[in-house]
N, C-alpha and C positions, 0 to 999 in steps of 0.2 A: 679425607675425615679419619680420625683413627678410630683403629678397632672395629673396622667392618665388618667382622664376623659378628660382635656382641650388638653391633647397631642394628644390623639385619634379623637376629635373635629377641630383640628387645621388641620388633614391631609387634609380632602375635603373642608375645606374651603380655604385653598392656592391653592388646585386643580383648583377650580372655579374662583379664583383670575386667576390664570395663562391661565386657559382656555380662559377666555376675554380676557387677555393681548393676545394672540396668536389669537382669532378668530373676537373679536369684533361684535358678532353676534347680539349684541342687543343695542338700545340706551344707552348713558350713563347714564341718568336718570332711565331708569327701571335698570341697573345695578346699580346703587347708593341705590335703594329700597333693592334689593335682600343682597349687602353688608351691609346696615346698618341694617338690621333685623337678618341678621345671626351674626355679630360680637356683637351686643349687647346681644342676646340670649348666646352665649360663655361667654361673661361679668357678666353676670348675673348668669349662671352655676358657675361658678369660684368664684364668691363671696358666693354664697350659700354653695359651697361644700368646699371651702380651705379658706373662711375667716382668717386675721392675728388672730382676737380677734373674740370671741362668742358676737354675736348681740342678743340683746331681740326677743323674737318670733313675735312681731308685726312687727318687722323690715325685718326678714325672709318673712312674708307674704304679707309684701309691694314689698319685692324686687321680688319674684315670681310673683306675679299678674302683677308687674311692663314690666316683661320679657314677660309673655303671652301676654301681649296687644301689646308690639311693634313686638314682634311675629307677632301675627294673624292680625294686622292692617299690618303690612309688606306684607304679605303673598295676604292679599286683595288688596291694591294696587299694588303687583307686576302681578295678576291674571287678573286686570280691568285696565291696564296700558293704553291702548289705548283709552278707553272710558275715564276714566278721564282724561287723560293729552290731550289730542286732540280733543275730541268729546263733554264733556261736562265739559266746562270752563263756570264759573262765577253762579255756583249754584249746588246744592247737594240733596242727598235724607236724610230723617232726620236718619236714622241709620248711614249714613255718618259721621254727625256731632256729633253724641255720641259718635261714635269711636274716631273719631278727638280730641273731648274735654278727652276721657279718656288716648289717647297719650300723650294729652301735659301734664297731670297730671302724667304718668309715665316718661317723659322726666325732670319734674321737679324732683321727687325723683332720678333717676337715677344720675342727674347733681349734686344733694346735696349730694349722700351718694360717689361720685369719687371726687368733687372737693369741699364740704362743704358749709356754709350758704353764703361765701363772693359772689361767683359764682350764688348761687340760689338767693340771695337777687338782684343782676343785672337782671338777666334774669324774676323774678318776677315784677322789678322795671319797666322793658321794657315794657311787656307785659300790666301792668297798664297802663303807658304813651301811650300806642300804642288805648287803649279800652275808656281812659279817657281824653285824649291830649283837648279835647273841654273845660275842666274846668280848663288849664293851663292857664295862663295870661303870656303875652311879645310875644316875638322872638318864645319861644320854644313851643308854642300852636298850635294847629291844629284841625281839625274838629273831629278828633276823628273816629275808626274804628271799624266799626258794630261786631258784634260776631260772625255771622255767616261769614264773610267775614275772619274774622283773623283766622276762622277755617280752611277754605278753604286755605289762600295764608299759612297755616302752614302746612299744612298735606295734605289734599283733593286734592288740585292741583297739588301734586308731586312735590312742593317747599318747601320753608321753610326748616324744619329740615331735609328734603330731597332734599336740593337743590344744588346750583351750587359748595359749598364749602366742602359738604361730597362727592360731587364726585370727587372732584379733590384729597382728601382722599383716597378714594377707588381708581382711576384708577393711582395715582402719589405717593401718600405716602407710600402705602400699602407695596410694593415689597421693600422699602428701609428699612421698619421697619422689615420684613423678613430675608434681609440681615444682619442689625445690630445682630439681634438673631442667625443666621448661625456664624457669627464672634464671639461670644462668646461661643456657645456651642463647635466649633471645636479649641476652644482652642487660641484665638487671645490675649485674655487677659494676659495667662500664659505666653506669647511670650514675651509681652510687661514689663511683670515685671522682665522677666530675661533680657531684655535690659537693664532695670533701673537697677537691681544690678550689670549689667557689667559695664554700664557707671559709677558708683558709685568711681569703682578702678581708673578712669582715670579725672574724672571732680567734683569736690567738690558738687557741685549742681545738678552734673548728675541725682541721684535720683530723684528729684523734679521736673528738667527738663523732664526726662522722664516719669513720671506722668503727666505732662502736655501733653504733645503729645501724649499719650493713651487717655485720656479724650477729648481732643480736636479733636480728631480724629473721636471716637466713637460717641462723642457728634455730629457733624456736621449731621451723619446719623440719631441720633438716635429721634432727634425732640422735648423732652423735656428736659432742664435744670434739673429737679428736678429728673426725673429718670435715667437719666445719672447720676447725682451724686450719686445717690444709688447703678447704677450700677458699674460703673468705682471704685466711692470710697472704696468700699469695699474690692479692691485690694491696690489702691494706699496711701489713708491714711494710714493705719499701716506700710505700706512699710516706708514712709516719717518719720513718728513717730518711728521705729526703725532705722531710720537714725538722729537720734536725734532732728527732728522738735519739736518745741512746737505742742500742740494737735489745739490750734487756729490757728496756722500759718499752717499747715497740711490743717484742714478744709478749711481754707481760700483759699488756691490755690486751692484743688480739686472743689470749689463752683464756683469759678474764670474760671478755666480751662473747665468746662463743660458748663460753660455760654458761652464765648465767640466762643467755640465750632459751636456755633448755625451759627456763621457769616462766617464760614470757606466756600468756595465754595471746590465741586462744588455743594453740595445740600443744604447748607446754613440752614441745620434744615428743610428742605424744606419748608422753608421760598423763596427760589428761583423760585420755582416753580409756589408758589400763585403770587409771585411779577411780573412773565412773564405774568402771566394769567390777572390779574387786569392792566397793564400798556400794554397788548397787544402786548409786545416786545419779540423780537426772545429770547429764554431762553440761548443761546449763550452768549449773550449780557449781560443779568445781570450776568453771573458769570465771564465777564470780566470784568466788573464794581464793581464789588464786592470785586475783588484779591487785588488788592493793598492795599485797605483799611485793609482787613483781615490780609496782612502780617504786616503792622504797626501796628496792633494792638495786633498781637501775637507775634511779635517778640521786640515791646516794654515791652510785658507784661515778656516776657522769662526774658529780663534783669530786671525787678521786682524781679522776684521767685530768680535769682543771687543773688541778693542784699540780699534779706531776707532771704535765704537759707544757705549762706555761714557765716552766722553769728552764726548760730545754728547748725549746722551740726558737730556730736561728732568726725568722725573719726573712728568710730566703723565699722567693717567690717560686712557687710551684707552678707549673705551666703544665694542661692535659695534655701536651704532644708528649711527654717525657713518660706518659702511660700508655695513652692510646693513639692511634694514627690518626683516625677519623674525627673531623671537626665540625661540629653542628652548632645550628643557632640555637638563641633561646627558647622560639617558636617550634623547634625541633625537639628540643631537650624537653617541653612542656607536654609536646605530644607523645616521648615515651612515657613521662610520668603516667599520663592518661591510660598508657597501653597496661602498666603493672598496676593502677592503683582501682581499675576495674577489675579483675581479678579477685583481689584482695576484698574490696568492698563486697563481692558475691560470697567470700567465704565466710566474712563477718555477718551477713543479711542471714545466710543459709543455716548455718551454726548458730549465732546468738538470737537471732530474730523470728525468723520461721521456724527452727528448733527440728530442720530436718536431722536424719538419720548422721552419723558420722560420713560414713561411705558413701551417701548420696551428695552432704556439703562437699565431700574431695571431686566426687565426680564434675561436678557443677563447676567449681574450682577449675579442675582441668580442662574442662569444653571450654568457661572462658578465656583463659589462657592461652588456649591455643588459637582459640578467635580472635582474639586481640593480636597475637604475637604474629599471626596471617596476614590478618584482613588492615591493620594499621600500618605496616610497611607499603602494602599493596595500593592503598590509598595515598599516601605521601607520593610513592614511584607515579600515580596517576595524573596527580596534579602538580608532579615537580617536572626535572627535568630526566630522572631516571628510567632505567629498563624497566619495565612492568614484568617483561618474561624475567630476566635477571633477577629480578626481587623475588619473583615468585618461587624461582629454583632454590634461592638462599634460604628465604624462610622455610622450605620444605626441609632442607638441609638440617636444618637449626632445630627442627621439630623434632627429626631423628636426631640427631644429637642428643637433644634433650630426654629423650627416651633413655639411650644409651647410660647417661651420666645419672640418672633415675634407678635406673635396673641395678646399676653398678653399686649406689650407694646402698639401693636395698640387700642387695646380697647377702654383703658381710652381716648386716643386721639379724636378717633373715637367719643365717646360721646360728648367731649365740641365741637368738630367742628360743630357736626350736632348742639349744645344747640345755637352755636353763629351764625349757618344758620340764625334761626329761629330769633335771637336778630337782625342780617344783615337785613332781610326782613320785620320784623316790623318798625325798623327805615328808611329804602328807602321808605316805603308804606306812612310813616309820612310827609317825606322832611325832618328830623331832619338834616340831612347834611348841608343842608342852612342855617340852624337855628344856625348850632354850628358855621359856616363860621361868620356870623353876630355878635353872642356872643363874638369871638374870637376877632374878629376887633376892640369891644368894651372895652372889657380888657385891649388889649394890647396898644392901642392908634394910631393903626399903625405904631407900630414900630417892626420891624423884630424880634429883639432879644429879646425883651419884649414876643411877640407872640412864638417863639420858645422856650424860657425859658417854659412857660404856656404848650405850648404842650409837652416839655418834661414830667413835672408834670404828665399831664393828662395820657401819655402814659405809665407812670410808675404804676399809680393807673388802668388803665384797664387793665395793663399786670398782676398783680397780683395774683400767682398763677395757673398760665394757660401755658400749652405748646407753642413752639414758635409762630406755624402757628397760634393757636389760638390767641396770643395775637397781633401778628401783623397785622391780618384780622381786627381787631376792629379797632386799630390806623389807619391801612391804609383807610380804607373807613369812618371815621370821621375827622382824624386832616388831612393827606396829603393831600386832597384836598384844605382846606384853606391855607396852605404853598405856594402850586403851583397856586393855582386861583389868591389870594388878593394879594400876597405878590411877586408873579413872580421868585418861587424857580423851578427849571427844575422839572419835575416829576419824574424822576427817584433820583433826591437827596432828592427830599419831602420824596420818600417812604423809602429811605435808612436811613434817618434822625428819622423816625418813627419806622423801624425796629429796630433799634440800640436801641434805647429808651425803648423799648417794652421788651426787653430780661434784660434791668436794674433792672427788679421787683425782677428776681430772687437772685440779692445780693443788695437790699437796703432794709435797716429795714424799718418796723419792721415787715415787712412779710419776705422776702428775704426766698423763699421758698427751694433753692439750700443750701444755709448758714444752712437752718435749717436743713436739712438733712442730709449735712456735719457734723454738732454739735452733733448729734444724733451717727453717726459713730465715729467720733472723741473723744468722750467723752469730750466737751469741750463748754466754755461758749460762750453762744451763740453772744451778743454782743462783746465779744473777736474777733471771728472771724468772724463777719461782718465786723469789723474795720480793721481787716487783708485783707479782700478780696477787701475793698474797695481802700486800699493803693496801692495793688498791680494792681487793675484794674483800675486804675484813668485816664487813657488816654480814658478807653472807655465811661467815663462822660462828654469829651469834644470831641471826633473825632465826633458826631453827627452834632456839631455846624460848625464842618470844611467843612461837606458835604452842608449846607445851604449857610456859606458865602465864599467855595471855589469850587462849584460844578464842578469842572473840574474833580476834584479826581474820582467822578462817572461817570461823563457825557461827557468827554472828550476822551474814547479811550484810546487805548495803545499807545498813541502819545508820542513826546519828552516831550512836555509840561506837560504831566502828568504825569510823572516820575519824573519832575524837582518838582510839585507841591508834589506829595508822599515824594520824598527824605526831602522837607522842612519840611512836616506834622511830619513825623519819626522823625527828630530832636526834634521837639516840644514833642512829646509822650515820648521820652526818657528823655527829659532835666524835666518832669513830675514827670517820675517813679523816676529817682535820685534826684530830690529834696525833695522828699517824704521818698523813701525808703534807700537812700545809707548810708550805717552803719559808716562809718568813718569821724572823724571831720579834718580836714585839716588846715594846715599851724598853728597848735597849737592856732587855734580860740577857746574865749569863748563858754560857751553856747548858749548865745544870740547872740552871733557875727554867730554862725554859722547856727542859725535858721533863721537868716538875710539872709545869701549865700542862703538857703532853699527855703524862699520866691523869692528871686529873681529869681532864677532856676524854679519855679511853676511857675511865672509871666509871665517869657519868654516861659514857654512852652507853657502857652495859647495863647500869641500872636501868636509865631508862628504858632499853629494849625489852629488857626482861624481868624486872622487880614485880611483882602481881599488885603492888599499893599504887593504885591510879595517883591519889593525891599526891605522893612521895613524886611517881614519874613526874607527874605535870608539873611540879614545882622546880625540879631539876632540869626540866626540858625548859622551862623560861629561863633559867639562870643560863643555861648551855647559850640560847637565841641571844642572850644580853652579853654574854662575852664573845661570842663570835661577831657580833655586831660592833663591839667597842676593838676589837683586835683588828679588824678590818678598816675603821675609822682613822687607826692610829698611827697607819703606814703612811709617812710623808712622801717615802717615795719607795712604791712596790717592787719595784726590781733594782733597787742599788744593791751593790756587792755585800755592802756590811750589813744590810737588814736581813738579807737572804741567810737560810741554814746551810753550814757547810756541807758539801756533797760527802 
């Protein structure tokens, strides 16, 4: 087993998380301190022992020193929790200030190591802004925060780096990442690959579609677009290339699927939990609000993937043995499906129907996953020819490996969320959200469309290189209040707007972290892969504006009116995808005429998705459906060389 030290450390860590989920015998803030100190220590151990590349000696020293500082600080805060959190607010002892200063330096280094110079610059910039706000002119200036107060609110008062957002990761997100790790360890990806191979025999785009479904489902739980691209892309991209897709196309499809998975209920890359907390709404209402937009997006992108992949598939027969050594019968595959379906049903029931707390639902999901992951193979071995003892040993090792995968996925997210917790604490202390509201009003001239476009650009920039929850948190606290407070956009619509915009950073050049990861796996050109990703995911760039101008999509509940709005919006999304990705030139049109027709589809799609007049949108949607139907029926030979759009 890889990384045995991490595997060994992950077991007591998850035991502690599960103990808290069952008993909740301590305050959330105290639990957050223990959680972050432990997960940061595990991160440091992993980086020190199993770094992908050898690091200079001074970096190893900084890493170990940072780990020791975080661990000792967490122990101090945990053991003195009642005194620091309730009895001694507003001042601290001299050694506590030095401890907090060392902790801030440690967080700066860990943030740099995990997420690079970009977010380190943001963190340093915000700290500098908090300290020296008095010298900044204009609406963004403020009185400045004293150094001692800054250290107290960041560390000593168990806020800042240990604040509410870190608590959300500890209590809500952590067990879902354990669930994702267990899915991988128990062979969920193998099952998805088999389904993709089998589907290719019946649907020309079956391999690509199955890859999309696999990446979307895992991505909705994972919470990090780049990590999900690496996790699922290592399976799906070679599979798509084997099916004949170009490297750029395969990489683009995987990057889009991993990104779009972040909006899929019930987990939404953990964004649903945070959104419910920020809005003070019931979690179930957030899931209901996000369901129709997610269906619109996933369905329209599936059409784009179909258009793109059918033009490139070679018809070469793919065999499961090319990717997986073990052969399984259909009965075995059906049993495998049941093994993974039962925990997912438990998740849906506990969250959506029984409406348990998020942590309780995640706990039951993990328990059911471990139960089926161990018992199903044992029952198969007992009734078949396999060895029960060897099967038991294998499933136990898989469980430990799933715990290891989960803790490593969680570590990076915990560090970035803790850093963002510090950023948010400073910004709220300076009153910058109100200042940003004034600045955005000035830049937009009070025009909603301009403000929404600026907000989208800012959201993409702030979301660069960050996990979904981290990207959403920043823009939700800085941008969403302006849209709702000054422009009258319903709060839930404003939050869905910035949530969708924030994840666009994963596929938007020049950073495009998901595309960069997919490019490495596919061995493709970065810019070509980015272009393919944008072409396929074009509805994702327009749908946020639909939330602003037609908030009924997310604020109307599951009413007839909402379904009508969703249906019309879906037609608009299909029109966009059709105009950009359709591979045939209809009616014998010239190249210029064909591009004109494509442009009409794109314009019609944007109007149908965004324009607030329902009657006009409905009329254009009907015309789009008619035009696409006629265009499809006009093809005498859909795959003939003279009918296909030139590459």
